[in-house]
C-alpha angles and dihedrals in degrees: 000000000000113000098176125081119197121207121170104310098340135086122205120201130185127182136171136199129206121266096214090084114107113252090244088069095044093104092053093051095045087053088052091053090053090048091049091050089050090056092049092047090051090051088053091052098257141081144210086280088072099042108125101183140004131195117202116198113197126191087213132013086224084085094053097095092050091046091048091051093052092043092051094046099045107035121080123245128287090048117220119252109275140198118192119190137172113233127195094240137344123220111275091016090277116170097219141016122189123197120192130190114198138178117235111234121235098226092189092060097032095237141089121258 
């Protein structure tokens, strides 16, 4: 299954994790989502270093602090712009969905385009 969509010089990635996981493990699974996105970005020829914007959809804002802790610890500085919103319900009753939009670096010129 392809989870990355390429358009011009950008890659868009969206991942979800299950909501059946006890809250105590929320941090571990949010870290896994970020790790999974990293693998997809790499496959698309980019990385978290080139992520321009993320949107985090949370089933409950009660998970915001845990998500923010993982986000701060795992993503490189400077952090990409981010929007975090609570939604009534995510497909499949997932607890979080993260979308990332990244530039694809031009390795020949040493910059992103």
